[in-house]
C-alpha positions as MATLAB code, in Angstrom:
seq = 'MSKKLWGGRFKKEIDKQFEEFSKSISYDYKLAEYDIFHSFIHVRALQKSGIISKKEAKQLVMALWEIKVAVSQKKFTPDLTAEDIHTDIQNRMAKKVGKLAAKLHTLRSRNDQIVFDEKWFCQAQAVVFKKLLYTVIASLEGFAGRNSGQFLVGYTHTQRAQVVLLGDYAGAFIQMFSRDSERLDNFLNSLWIYIGSGALAGSAISRESYDAALKEFLHELESKFKHTKTAIVKNSLDNVSDRDFIIEFLSIISITQMHLSRLAEDFILYSTREFSFLDLPEEFCTGSSLMPHKKNPDFLEIMRGSTGKIYGNLTAILTTMKGLPMTYNRDMQFDKEPLFSSVEILKEELAILARFIDALKIKKENINKALEDESIYATEIAEYLVMRGVAFSDAHELVGKIIRYAEDNKVKIKNMSDGVLKKFHPSLDIKKIKAIMTPEYAVSSKKSIARSAKKP';
ca = [
       0.181    0.085    0.239;
       1.337    3.307   -1.029;
       2.227    5.786    1.805;
       0.409    8.855    2.258;
       1.394   12.390    2.712;
      -0.553   13.149    5.449;
      -2.154   10.516    8.835;
       0.021   11.076   12.070;
      -3.265   12.831   13.868;
      -5.773    9.900   12.883;
      -6.308    6.642   15.155;
      -8.449    4.695   13.007;
      -7.562    3.470    9.511;
      -9.049    4.975    6.333;
     -12.320    2.995    5.348;
     -11.113    0.763    2.055;
     -13.996    1.527    0.050;
     -13.748    5.666    0.893;
     -10.094    5.482    0.144;
     -10.739    3.764   -3.343;
     -13.690    6.520   -4.209;
     -11.349    9.644   -2.830;
      -8.418    8.464   -5.281;
      -7.731   10.702   -7.993;
      -4.152    8.912   -9.483;
      -6.420    7.210  -12.249;
      -6.779   10.127  -14.095;
      -4.170   12.932  -12.300;
      -1.305   11.027  -13.313;
      -1.425   13.000  -16.294;
      -0.144   16.065  -14.656;
       3.117   14.037  -13.657;
       5.488   16.181  -15.691;
       4.408   19.263  -14.507;
       4.117   18.197  -10.956;
       8.119   16.986  -11.096;
       8.518   20.894  -12.374;
       6.826   22.236   -9.163;
       9.251   19.722   -7.280;
      12.449   21.305   -9.479;
      11.688   24.947   -8.435;
      10.619   23.843   -4.778;
      14.021   21.828   -4.078;
      16.040   24.670   -5.595;
      14.112   27.428   -3.263;
      14.610   25.142   -0.030;
      18.214   25.480   -1.123;
      18.476   28.846   -1.457;
      16.348   29.232    1.892;
      19.195   27.270    3.478;
      16.860   24.652    4.447;
      18.322   21.539    2.507;
      22.381   21.441    1.470;
      23.597   22.024   -2.030;
      24.272   17.929   -1.819;
      20.989   17.071   -1.056;
      19.441   19.350   -3.545;
      21.443   17.864   -6.464;
      20.351   14.292   -5.009;
      16.808   15.033   -5.129;
      16.989   17.113   -8.357;
      19.037   13.817  -10.083;
      16.270   11.506   -8.899;
      13.226   13.658  -10.026;
      15.049   14.238  -13.566;
      14.848   10.202  -13.567;
      10.976   10.285  -13.200;
      10.794   13.095  -15.599;
      12.722   11.291  -18.309;
      10.022    7.994  -17.486;
       7.352   10.689  -18.209;
       8.705   12.116  -21.560;
       9.307    8.529  -22.745;
       6.131    7.292  -21.686;
       7.502    4.744  -19.640;
       5.758    6.286  -16.413;
       2.967    3.811  -15.198;
       0.855    5.286  -12.135;
       0.880    3.416   -8.954;
      -3.034    3.047   -8.560;
      -2.256    2.245   -4.914;
      -1.259    5.772   -4.492;
      -3.703    8.530   -3.384;
      -2.872   10.778   -6.103;
       0.028   12.009   -8.453;
       1.627   14.101   -5.771;
       1.787   10.895   -3.395;
       2.829    8.611   -6.345;
       5.896   10.643   -7.086;
       7.000   11.347   -3.402;
       6.874    7.631   -2.836;
       9.040    6.952   -6.113;
      11.052    9.553   -4.543;
      11.742    7.509   -1.642;
      12.615    4.639   -3.240;
      15.411    6.279   -5.169;
      16.890    8.529   -2.365;
      15.766    7.302    0.917;
      15.086    9.380    4.046;
      16.073   12.323    1.937;
      12.553   12.359    0.141;
      11.021   13.292    3.300;
      12.431   16.782    3.135;
      11.251   17.042   -0.510;
       7.510   18.221    0.893;
       8.690   20.781    3.477;
       6.948   23.881    3.332;
       4.550   23.238    0.693;
       1.046   21.964   -0.041;
      -0.701   19.816   -2.510;
      -3.215   22.509   -2.799;
      -0.425   24.759   -4.365;
       1.181   21.712   -6.579;
      -2.173   21.200   -8.105;
      -3.057   24.611   -9.249;
       0.325   25.195  -10.607;
       0.327   21.788  -12.539;
      -3.081   22.000  -13.981;
      -1.991   25.616  -14.869;
       1.005   24.267  -16.856;
      -1.227   21.724  -18.323;
      -3.437   23.938  -19.660;
      -0.386   26.039  -21.201;
       0.929   23.642  -22.628;
      -2.244   21.981  -24.605;
      -3.367   25.635  -25.827;
      -0.032   25.686  -27.584;
      -0.613   22.500  -28.963;
      -3.963   23.719  -30.233;
      -2.543   26.601  -31.952;
      -0.682   24.219  -33.993;
      -3.438   21.923  -34.958;
      -5.666   24.856  -35.502;
      -3.192   25.813  -37.786;
      -2.881   22.812  -39.718;
      -6.839   22.815  -40.034;
      -6.549   26.474  -41.278;
      -4.191   25.210  -43.918;
      -6.095   22.463  -45.164;
      -9.281   24.977  -45.675;
      -6.978   27.321  -47.668;
      -5.630   24.289  -49.622;
      -9.552   23.109  -50.271;
     -10.000   26.644  -51.373;
      -6.863   26.567  -53.557;
      -7.982   23.663  -55.333;
     -10.898   24.917  -56.078;
     -10.073   28.459  -56.937;
     -12.877   30.246  -58.922;
     -15.614   27.725  -58.151;
     -18.826   29.123  -57.131;
     -21.486   27.922  -54.596;
     -24.966   28.564  -53.408;
     -25.195   30.128  -50.363;
     -27.856   29.643  -47.740;
     -29.733   31.506  -45.187;
     -32.525   29.461  -43.227;
     -31.173   26.420  -45.015;
     -33.031   27.984  -47.979;
     -31.222   29.001  -51.316;
     -29.895   32.402  -51.039;
     -27.247   34.049  -53.079;
     -24.028   32.844  -55.119;
     -21.014   33.112  -53.525;
     -17.259   31.780  -53.976;
     -16.425   28.482  -52.395;
     -13.149   30.157  -51.462;
     -15.646   32.593  -49.312;
     -17.462   29.711  -47.793;
     -14.024   27.737  -46.659;
     -12.856   31.136  -45.828;
     -15.603   31.648  -43.135;
     -14.744   28.491  -41.116;
     -10.944   30.037  -41.397;
     -11.981   33.018  -39.913;
     -13.771   30.918  -36.986;
     -10.594   28.903  -36.017;
      -8.376   31.888  -36.637;
     -10.794   33.666  -33.761;
     -10.225   30.644  -31.530;
      -6.300   30.951  -32.129;
      -6.699   34.414  -31.073;
      -8.702   33.687  -28.021;
      -5.758   31.020  -27.252;
      -2.968   33.799  -27.516;
      -5.214   35.923  -25.154;
      -5.471   32.979  -22.536;
      -1.674   32.154  -22.928;
      -0.923   36.105  -22.400;
      -2.981   36.326  -19.396;
      -2.180   32.713  -17.808;
       0.523   33.538  -14.616;
       1.204   30.127  -12.722;
       2.302   30.907   -9.335;
       4.146   29.441   -6.595;
       4.455   30.061   -2.770;
       1.036   29.805   -1.854;
       1.586   26.707    0.867;
      -1.898   25.406    1.910;
      -3.578   28.740    1.356;
      -1.425   31.094    3.634;
       1.530   31.222    1.839;
       4.949   29.886    2.534;
       7.735   29.971    5.011;
      10.065   30.130    1.847;
      11.294   33.328    1.258;
      10.134   35.587   -1.636;
      13.764   35.715   -2.837;
      14.648   32.053   -2.634;
      11.584   31.353   -4.636;
      12.423   34.284   -7.130;
      15.800   33.006   -7.570;
      14.785   29.551   -7.908;
      12.233   30.450  -10.814;
      14.754   32.386  -12.765;
      16.959   29.403  -12.767;
      14.219   26.730  -13.754;
      12.534   29.046  -16.618;
      15.982   29.585  -18.187;
      16.578   25.919  -18.511;
      13.295   25.404  -20.082;
      13.160   28.510  -22.188;
      13.017   26.980  -25.510;
      10.467   24.838  -24.713;
       8.018   26.878  -23.241;
       8.181   30.560  -24.319;
       4.731   31.077  -23.072;
       5.528   30.565  -19.752;
       4.688   33.311  -17.151;
       5.456   32.294  -13.812;
       5.898   34.124  -10.452;
       5.773   34.005   -6.719;
       2.175   34.179   -5.322;
       0.268   37.138   -5.275;
      -2.661   36.330   -2.975;
      -2.049   32.651   -1.604;
      -5.735   32.605   -0.684;
      -7.234   33.192   -4.397;
      -4.329   31.056   -5.984;
      -5.382   27.714   -4.180;
      -9.302   28.460   -4.847;
      -9.047   29.388   -8.550;
     -10.105   27.585  -11.256;
     -10.943   30.208  -13.427;
      -8.305   29.420  -15.831;
      -9.881   25.916  -16.490;
     -13.424   27.569  -17.143;
     -11.860   29.878  -19.517;
      -9.892   27.340  -21.234;
     -12.975   24.875  -21.320;
     -15.031   28.077  -22.686;
     -12.322   28.648  -25.633;
     -12.315   24.896  -26.288;
     -16.021   24.678  -26.296;
     -16.558   27.711  -28.961;
     -13.777   25.907  -31.111;
     -16.098   22.857  -30.810;
     -18.892   24.931  -31.796;
     -17.328   25.940  -34.990;
     -16.501   22.182  -35.692;
     -19.967   21.094  -35.260;
     -21.311   23.497  -37.499;
     -18.904   22.597  -40.131;
     -19.571   18.777  -39.143;
     -23.130   19.482  -39.959;
     -22.870   21.405  -43.333;
     -20.391   18.860  -44.593;
     -22.928   16.044  -43.565;
     -25.644   17.857  -45.302;
     -24.053   18.876  -48.501;
     -22.828   15.084  -48.877;
     -26.353   13.790  -48.931;
     -27.911   12.486  -52.068;
     -29.980   15.619  -51.873;
     -27.561   18.228  -52.010;
     -24.325   16.007  -53.432;
     -21.917   18.767  -53.575;
     -19.444   17.156  -51.686;
     -17.703   13.575  -52.029;
     -16.631   12.543  -48.425;
     -13.070   10.764  -48.159;
     -13.968    7.088  -47.585;
     -11.248    6.570  -45.307;
     -13.244    8.663  -42.834;
     -16.633    7.062  -43.362;
     -18.051    3.757  -42.563;
     -20.684    1.455  -44.029;
     -23.793   -0.133  -42.570;
     -23.902   -3.769  -41.287;
     -27.574   -4.345  -43.470;
     -27.632   -1.821  -45.913;
     -24.820   -2.618  -48.519;
     -24.959    0.905  -50.348;
     -24.209    3.067  -47.285;
     -21.622    5.341  -47.167;
     -22.004    6.785  -43.706;
     -20.088   10.199  -42.547;
     -19.289    8.866  -39.389;
     -16.181   10.955  -38.640;
     -18.373   14.185  -38.973;
     -21.353   12.717  -37.057;
     -18.874   11.689  -34.100;
     -17.600   15.088  -33.885;
     -20.605   16.751  -33.913;
     -21.722   14.433  -31.162;
     -19.089   15.748  -29.021;
     -20.176   18.885  -28.778;
     -22.687   17.745  -25.727;
     -19.938   16.166  -23.813;
     -17.564   19.254  -24.174;
     -20.346   21.560  -23.431;
     -21.311   19.165  -20.480;
     -17.778   19.246  -19.335;
     -17.709   23.096  -19.177;
     -21.007   23.038  -17.179;
     -19.791   20.456  -14.772;
     -16.805   22.618  -13.554;
     -18.869   25.871  -13.185;
     -21.297   23.909  -11.284;
     -18.854   22.385   -8.981;
     -17.340   25.733   -8.588;
     -20.298   27.988   -8.252;
     -20.835   27.539   -4.191;
     -17.444   26.350   -2.891;
     -16.494   28.328    0.136;
     -12.609   29.705    0.391;
     -10.487   28.452   -0.266;
      -9.365   24.719   -1.534;
     -11.899   22.155   -1.289;
     -11.901   18.713   -1.999;
     -14.803   19.238   -4.464;
     -12.235   20.555   -6.744;
     -10.750   17.200   -7.385;
     -13.374   17.212   -9.921;
     -12.044   19.883  -12.014;
      -9.751   17.471  -13.733;
     -11.482   14.710  -15.732;
     -13.775   17.132  -17.437;
     -10.563   19.290  -18.406;
      -8.706   15.954  -19.768;
     -11.730   15.095  -21.688;
     -12.410   18.058  -23.506;
      -8.825   18.204  -24.239;
      -8.661   14.757  -25.254;
     -11.515   14.956  -27.548;
     -10.585   18.271  -29.533;
      -6.722   17.345  -30.068;
      -8.034   14.251  -31.797;
     -10.777   15.796  -33.806;
      -8.367   18.533  -35.097;
      -5.752   15.870  -36.045;
      -8.314   14.234  -38.053;
     -10.100   16.835  -39.276;
      -7.100   18.489  -41.196;
      -6.475   15.130  -43.073;
     -10.179   14.729  -43.623;
     -10.383   18.182  -45.355;
      -7.054   17.360  -47.435;
      -8.736   14.721  -48.956;
     -12.444   16.340  -49.233;
     -13.689   16.434  -53.124;
     -16.564   18.615  -54.648;
     -18.897   17.633  -57.186;
     -18.803   20.718  -59.576;
     -21.693   19.061  -61.909;
     -24.246   19.529  -58.976;
     -23.059   22.657  -57.697;
     -23.304   23.978  -61.252;
     -26.426   22.606  -61.573;
     -28.115   24.281  -58.558;
     -26.679   27.613  -59.710;
     -28.525   27.523  -62.247;
     -31.673   28.143  -60.075;
     -32.983   31.620  -61.365;
     -34.297   32.554  -58.029;
     -30.913   32.765  -56.435;
     -30.057   35.888  -58.989;
     -33.472   38.054  -57.509;
     -31.254   40.208  -55.554;
     -28.905   41.071  -58.177;
     -31.703   41.944  -60.416;
     -33.083   44.287  -57.841;
     -29.774   45.611  -57.564;
     -29.630   46.452  -61.087;
     -32.729   48.303  -60.713;
     -31.283   50.149  -57.731;
     -28.551   51.577  -59.787;
     -31.075   52.775  -62.397;
     -32.811   55.094  -59.863;
     -35.522   52.394  -58.412;
     -36.244   52.966  -54.990;
     -34.924   49.554  -53.593;
     -38.489   48.986  -51.664;
     -40.192   49.214  -55.480;
     -37.424   47.112  -56.892;
     -38.011   44.357  -54.182;
     -41.632   44.179  -54.910;
     -41.164   44.298  -58.631;
     -38.519   41.531  -58.585;
     -40.575   39.420  -56.128;
     -43.453   39.813  -59.043;
     -41.254   38.647  -61.786;
     -40.386   35.434  -59.675;
     -43.936   34.945  -59.121;
     -44.932   35.255  -62.613;
     -42.220   32.950  -63.775;
     -43.391   30.270  -61.206;
     -47.462   30.480  -62.376;
     -46.469   30.328  -65.832;
     -43.833   27.653  -65.644;
     -41.536   29.554  -67.241;
     -38.007   30.913  -67.060;
     -36.891   34.463  -66.660;
     -34.431   33.931  -68.983;
     -36.865   32.761  -71.593;
     -39.413   35.970  -71.084;
     -39.530   38.243  -73.890;
     -38.561   41.723  -73.594;
     -41.955   42.753  -73.997;
     -43.006   40.887  -70.909;
     -40.323   42.014  -68.943;
     -40.514   45.484  -69.647;
     -43.974   45.462  -68.559;
     -42.196   45.304  -65.083;
     -39.715   47.716  -65.793;
     -38.653   49.624  -69.054;
     -34.674   49.076  -67.908;
     -35.041   45.395  -68.117;
     -34.540   42.982  -71.293;
     -33.566   39.861  -72.166;
     -29.714   40.707  -73.022;
     -29.301   42.488  -69.525;
     -31.132   39.652  -67.440;
     -29.060   36.845  -69.006;
     -25.935   39.251  -68.309;
     -27.310   39.529  -64.530;
     -28.327   36.017  -63.987;
     -24.671   34.667  -63.837;
     -22.423   33.198  -60.869;
     -19.740   35.651  -62.495;
     -21.950   38.573  -62.125;
     -23.719   38.036  -58.847;
     -19.987   38.032  -57.197;
     -18.718   40.667  -58.828;
     -21.552   42.909  -58.517;
     -20.322   43.117  -54.573;
     -17.483   46.033  -54.208;
     -17.635   45.657  -50.503;
     -14.860   42.764  -50.333;
     -12.247   41.997  -52.967;
     -13.189   39.839  -55.816;
     -10.839   38.178  -58.577;
     -14.247   37.338  -60.592;
     -14.967   39.827  -63.569;
     -18.316   41.449  -64.434;
     -19.568   40.194  -67.972;
];
């Protein structure tokens, strides 16, 4: 049985069922690397305070480094008999350096360690997300580039609305993911990782000792963690009770997941036989166990379906934190699983999505067929009339009547005679109508954004 970091005042053995119920080692082992970082700094601070000798500090650092290497090489298997990752590392240290390990936990608390560990974890994962988002954005840019100049039907209320460029459609998601990346930048810029809180009231180690220890450690890690902003604690009570950073991080993840879900919904819809605008890559689809013809968009559906879990993870932590008294409470143990869950889901989704988009193809013939729908050029006809002095409300009504006339008489607007068109307005004739009702004209007539397409 693993030795605990507490227990002197207790006479009775802990209830075994409660002990198992209360453990967090099965998931908080993921913080091992960052907990070792805390110990590296703490050992240096203890030495600079004269609490341990230089020789003792060196022994402790070397032993910690051995554990760190095992973690980095994925050779670290958590001891599931330990209460938590802090206890597990402490016990491993005892096996390596004997009684000297008892000095490692001098003047510090797990309350300080855990918030330190979690902040560093969030920082590291935010950097990973930025890289993955960049990859997805690059894939979307590649998709737009492969289909340069292709037009697409744009929708509002899931009804055909106006012609857009496929590149602009892809660009809309690029903008979404770019904002997500900016949110991560803001998160990283505002994230301070503090040390020296003790259990809640601070530490007997001097600020000067902590400051010197931090500078040494950060200098060693400068190339790996350039975003790291670590400092001696400002308010120890706030620090050990703070989980705002997890809530903020999960909020960013939730917004990113919303964007992923919207993309998934569009791609699923546009790949249906009813639309048939997209050909989804087979390697990310599955078949039916009964229906031989099926090609199901399972990756997109799983990504869309994961949104509920990610939203739920954010809600879980908000609910846990909403009524906690100052400062640390054991309820806060339940901040980790939602955090780890959302991080792992989003990492996998982004990694797979980039490859998915790289293999995504469009069905030009079907898209171009949809672009023949005359109703999607109604706005352009109205705008044409406005440019010839017609009030927009009058032009709007006039074009609506033309659309209705075409429907009632089962005739295409492009096939109407000049005489019929001029009954609606003298500026209209079949030559102008045919020039207006093209994807090229529809796109090029919009002046508020740069366009490569030329007006016919």
